[in-house]
C-alpha positions in Angstrom: -16.6 -132.8 -49.2 -14.7 -129.6 -48.9 -11.6 -128.9 -51.1 -9.5 -128.1 -48.0 -10.5 -128.5 -44.3 -9.2 -128.8 -40.8 -11.1 -131.0 -38.3 -10.4 -130.3 -34.6 -6.8 -129.6 -35.4 -4.5 -129.3 -32.4 -0.8 -128.5 -31.7 1.0 -128.5 -28.4 4.4 -127.0 -27.6 5.2 -128.4 -24.2 2.4 -127.3 -22.0 1.2 -124.6 -24.4 -1.8 -125.3 -26.6 -0.8 -123.3 -29.7 -3.6 -124.6 -31.9 -6.7 -125.7 -30.0 -9.4 -127.6 -31.8 -9.4 -125.5 -35.0 -11.9 -126.5 -37.6 -12.7 -124.9 -41.0 -13.8 -125.9 -44.4 -13.0 -124.2 -47.7 -14.3 -124.7 -51.2 -12.2 -124.9 -54.3 -11.5 -121.4 -55.8 -12.0 -119.5 -52.6 -9.6 -117.0 -51.0 -9.8 -117.5 -47.2 -7.9 -115.7 -44.5 -7.1 -116.1 -40.8 -6.4 -112.9 -39.0 -5.4 -112.4 -35.4 -2.7 -111.0 -33.1 0.9 -112.2 -33.0 1.1 -115.5 -31.3 -2.4 -116.5 -32.1 -1.3 -119.7 -33.9 -1.8 -118.6 -37.5 1.6 -119.6 -38.8 1.6 -122.7 -36.7 -1.4 -123.9 -38.9 0.7 -123.3 -42.0 3.5 -125.3 -40.4 1.1 -128.2 -39.7 -0.2 -128.1 -43.3 3.3 -128.2 -44.8 4.4 -130.8 -42.2 7.1 -128.8 -40.5 5.3 -129.8 -37.4 3.3 -132.9 -36.5 -0.2 -132.2 -35.3 -1.0 -133.2 -31.8 -4.5 -134.1 -32.7 -7.2 -133.7 -35.4 -7.0 -134.0 -39.1 -6.1 -132.0 -42.2 -8.0 -132.9 -45.4 -7.1 -131.9 -48.9 -9.2 -133.0 -51.9 -10.9 -135.7 -49.8 -7.6 -137.1 -48.6 -6.2 -137.1 -45.0 -2.8 -135.4 -45.3 -2.2 -135.0 -41.6 0.8 -137.4 -41.7 1.8 -137.1 -45.3 5.6 -136.6 -45.7 6.6 -132.9 -46.4 7.9 -133.6 -49.9 4.6 -135.3 -50.8 2.7 -132.3 -49.7 4.3 -130.3 -52.5 3.6 -133.0 -55.0 0.0 -133.1 -54.1 -0.3 -129.4 -55.1 0.2 -127.4 -51.9 2.8 -124.5 -52.0 3.6 -121.9 -49.4 5.6 -118.8 -48.6 7.1 -117.9 -45.3 6.6 -114.9 -43.0 10.3 -114.3 -43.2 11.0 -114.2 -46.9 13.4 -116.9 -47.9 14.9 -116.4 -51.4 18.0 -118.6 -52.1 20.4 -115.7 -51.7 23.2 -116.9 -53.9 20.9 -118.1 -56.7 19.7 -115.8 -59.4 16.0 -115.0 -59.7 15.8 -117.5 -62.6 17.5 -120.2 -60.5 15.1 -119.5 -57.6 12.1 -120.0 -60.0 13.6 -123.1 -61.4 13.8 -124.5 -57.8 10.1 -123.8 -57.4 9.4 -125.7 -60.6 11.2 -128.8 -59.5 8.0 -130.7 -58.6 6.1 -129.5 -61.7 6.0 -130.9 -65.3 9.0 -129.4 -67.2 6.8 -129.1 -70.3 5.0 -126.2 -68.6 8.1 -124.3 -67.4 8.1 -121.5 -70.1 4.3 -121.1 -69.7 4.6 -120.8 -65.9 7.5 -118.5 -66.1 5.5 -116.2 -68.4 2.6 -116.2 -65.9 5.0 -115.1 -63.1 6.5 -112.3 -65.2 3.0 -111.2 -66.1 2.1 -110.9 -62.4 5.5 -109.4 -61.4 7.3 -107.7 -64.3 10.1 -106.6 -62.0 11.3 -110.2 -61.7 11.9 -110.3 -65.5 14.1 -107.2 -65.1 16.0 -108.9 -62.2 16.2 -112.3 -63.9 20.0 -112.8 -63.6 20.3 -110.9 -60.3 21.1 -112.9 -57.1 18.1 -113.3 -54.8 19.9 -112.0 -51.8 20.4 -108.6 -53.5 16.7 -107.9 -54.2 14.7 -105.4 -52.2 12.2 -106.7 -49.6 9.3 -106.2 -52.0 11.1 -107.9 -54.8 12.0 -110.9 -52.6 8.3 -111.2 -51.7 7.4 -111.3 -55.4 10.1 -113.9 -55.9 8.8 -116.0 -53.0 5.2 -116.0 -54.5 6.6 -116.6 -58.0 8.7 -119.5 -56.8 5.6 -121.1 -55.1 3.5 -120.6 -58.3 6.1 -122.4 -60.4 5.2 -125.6 -58.7 1.7 -125.3 -60.2 -0.2 -125.4 -56.9 -3.8 -126.2 -56.4 -3.6 -124.5 -52.9 -1.3 -121.6 -52.3 -0.5 -120.6 -48.7 0.7 -117.0 -48.2 2.1 -116.1 -44.8 2.1 -112.4 -44.2 2.8 -111.4 -47.8 2.4 -107.6 -47.0 4.7 -107.6 -44.0 7.1 -104.7 -44.0 6.2 -103.5 -47.5 5.4 -100.0 -48.7 1.7 -99.3 -49.4 2.2 -99.3 -53.2 3.8 -102.8 -53.0 1.1 -104.0 -50.7 -1.5 -103.0 -53.3 0.5 -104.8 -56.0 0.8 -108.0 -54.0 -2.9 -108.1 -53.2 -3.8 -107.3 -56.8 -1.7 -110.3 -57.9 -3.6 -112.5 -55.4 -6.9 -111.3 -56.7 -5.8 -112.0 -60.3 -4.6 -115.5 -59.5 -7.9 -116.3 -57.8 -10.1 -114.7 -60.4 -8.2 -115.8 -63.5 -6.9 -119.2 -62.5 -9.5 -120.1 -59.9 -6.5 -120.7 -57.5 -7.5 -121.5 -53.9 -5.5 -119.2 -51.6 -5.0 -119.5 -47.9 -3.9 -116.1 -46.5 -2.5 -115.4 -43.1 -2.2 -111.6 -42.8 -2.0 -108.9 -40.2 -3.4 -106.3 -42.6 -6.9 -107.2 -41.8 -8.5 -104.6 -44.0 -6.9 -105.9 -47.2 -7.2 -109.5 -46.2 -11.0 -109.4 -45.4 -11.8 -107.2 -48.3 -10.3 -109.9 -50.6 -11.4 -113.1 -48.8 -14.5 -115.1 -49.5 -14.2 -116.5 -46.0 -12.5 -115.0 -43.0 -11.6 -116.5 -39.6 -10.4 -114.7 -36.5 -8.0 -116.6 -34.3 -7.1 -115.8 -30.7 -5.0 -117.9 -28.4 -5.0 -120.9 -30.7 -8.8 -120.9 -31.3 -11.1 -119.7 -34.0 -13.4 -117.2 -32.3 -15.3 -115.8 -35.2 -15.9 -116.6 -38.9 -17.9 -115.4 -41.8 -17.8 -113.8 -45.3 -14.8 -111.5 -45.4 -16.5 -108.2 -46.3 -19.2 -108.9 -43.7 -16.6 -109.4 -41.0 -15.1 -106.0 -42.0 -18.4 -104.4 -40.9 -18.5 -106.0 -37.5 -17.8 -103.4 -34.7 -15.6 -105.8 -32.7 -13.4 -106.5 -35.8 -13.1 -102.7 -36.5 -12.3 -102.0 -32.9 -9.6 -104.7 -32.6 -7.9 -104.5 -36.1 -9.1 -101.5 -38.1 -9.5 -98.4 -35.9 -7.7 -95.2 -36.4 -4.8 -94.6 -38.7 -4.4 -98.3 -39.7 -7.7 -98.4 -41.6 -7.3 -94.9 -42.9 -3.9 -95.8 -44.3 -5.3 -99.1 -45.8 -8.1 -97.1 -47.5 -5.7 -94.5 -48.8 -6.9 -91.7 -46.5 -4.7 -89.1 -44.7 
């Protein structure tokens, strides 16, 4: 059995089929990504996994268990954590208090160890420890969102557009952190990302989603080489910027 899988997953919004028969299977310790245009249904899958929405059909399986109808609070306790496309720090809480909220479902005995891991990944958060979340820059809030998710000691980390709106230097830092978490901790990461170059370069498995359906899948770096992927997502200045060219 796969570590995490979707089996013919579906989601309807009225007469619109937002997710249409999506299936995938991921092994433990993989980074996998779904790329696609806005409105393709990528974030809807995250909302189905975290139980913000109820699936209209199909199943989600995590560690050989059907989690399709598991209550949202139990999803976190089973070891699934996520970030959101719109970064959601608790604005009136300090950085430390935000991280403590993330740790609320974890064993308190590991708190200092987990805090140190977050600071090792994102040293800026240590510098902002007693600053309110709402006063952080966009990049700092993204670091805080990932750090808060990590404090729950997830087995599966869902990252929704972690590079959105960030300067290239911060994008590089975020993706370096994802690579380190996967390589050092063997953390399984599910990445929804519009920066197709960085996402596919990092991912063990990549999926292309259009109009609610998976239309293409394969090894991330192999998908990068496909002409239809380059034409749709990587042509011109976008790939040049992603590769550091001028």
